[in-house]
C-alpha positions as CSV (number, residue, x, y, z in Angstrom):
1,M,-144.9,-104.1,-41.1
2,R,-142.6,-107.1,-40.9
3,K,-140.2,-107.6,-43.8
4,N,-140.2,-111.1,-45.2
5,Y,-136.9,-112.2,-46.7
6,T,-137.6,-113.9,-50.1
7,D,-134.1,-115.4,-50.3
8,L,-131.0,-116.1,-48.3
9,K,-129.1,-113.2,-50.0
10,E,-131.5,-110.6,-48.6
11,L,-131.1,-112.0,-45.1
12,I,-127.3,-112.0,-45.5
13,N,-127.4,-108.4,-46.6
14,H,-129.5,-107.5,-43.6
15,I,-127.2,-109.3,-41.2
16,A,-124.1,-107.7,-42.8
17,Q,-125.6,-104.2,-42.5
18,E,-126.6,-104.7,-38.9
19,I,-123.2,-106.0,-37.9
20,K,-121.5,-103.1,-39.5
21,N,-123.9,-100.5,-38.1
22,T,-123.6,-102.0,-34.6
23,R,-119.8,-102.0,-34.8
24,I,-119.7,-98.4,-36.0
25,S,-122.2,-97.3,-33.3
26,K,-119.8,-98.7,-30.7
27,N,-116.8,-96.8,-32.2
28,M,-115.1,-100.2,-32.8
29,T,-112.7,-100.8,-35.7
30,I,-112.9,-104.0,-37.7
31,E,-109.5,-104.8,-36.3
32,E,-110.8,-104.5,-32.7
33,L,-113.8,-106.7,-33.6
34,S,-111.4,-109.2,-35.0
35,I,-109.4,-109.4,-31.8
36,K,-112.5,-109.6,-29.6
37,S,-114.2,-112.2,-31.7
38,N,-111.1,-114.2,-32.7
39,I,-112.2,-114.0,-36.3
40,S,-109.9,-112.7,-39.1
41,V,-110.3,-109.2,-40.4
42,R,-110.5,-110.6,-43.9
43,Y,-113.5,-112.8,-43.0
44,L,-115.2,-109.9,-41.1
45,K,-114.8,-107.6,-44.1
46,S,-116.5,-110.3,-46.2
47,V,-119.3,-110.6,-43.7
48,E,-119.8,-106.8,-43.4
49,N,-119.8,-106.4,-47.2
50,A,-122.2,-109.4,-47.7
51,R,-119.6,-111.2,-49.9
52,I,-120.4,-114.5,-48.2
53,S,-123.1,-116.9,-49.1
54,K,-123.6,-118.1,-45.5
55,I,-122.4,-117.5,-42.0
56,S,-122.3,-120.1,-39.2
57,I,-124.2,-119.7,-36.0
58,K,-120.9,-120.1,-34.2
59,S,-119.3,-117.2,-36.1
60,L,-122.4,-115.0,-35.7
61,C,-122.4,-115.7,-31.9
62,K,-118.7,-114.8,-31.7
63,I,-119.3,-111.5,-33.5
64,C,-122.4,-110.7,-31.4
65,N,-120.6,-111.4,-28.2
66,A,-117.7,-109.2,-29.2
67,L,-120.2,-106.4,-30.0
68,N,-122.1,-107.0,-26.7
69,T,-125.3,-107.7,-28.5
70,N,-127.2,-110.9,-29.4
71,I,-128.3,-112.7,-32.5
72,Y,-131.9,-111.6,-32.1
73,N,-130.9,-107.9,-32.4
74,I,-128.8,-108.6,-35.5
75,I,-131.4,-110.6,-37.3
76,V,-134.7,-109.0,-36.2
77,K,-133.6,-105.3,-35.6
78,N,-135.1,-102.9,-38.1
79,R,-137.3,-105.6,-39.7
80,F,-140.3,-103.6,-38.7
81,D,-141.2,-100.3,-40.4
C-alpha cells in the first residue's frame, strides 16, 4: 500500500531517515558525506535529524550523488508496505 504524506514534515522525516540509512549502509561517516557532497556537516546533521523545514533540490541532488543513489530512491524507497 502506498503511503500518502499528509504534510511536509512527514515527507522531510522520510527523506531524513532514507538519507541516514543509505549513508550508514554504505559505511560512510557524515564527515565523508560532507566532503563528497560539499555540504557542511552541521547542515547534513540537521537534514538527517529532520531539523529542517525544507531542503532544496540542489542540496538533495548533491547528497544523492555523494551517496551514489538518486532522488527517486530517497523519496519513494520504502513507501510501499
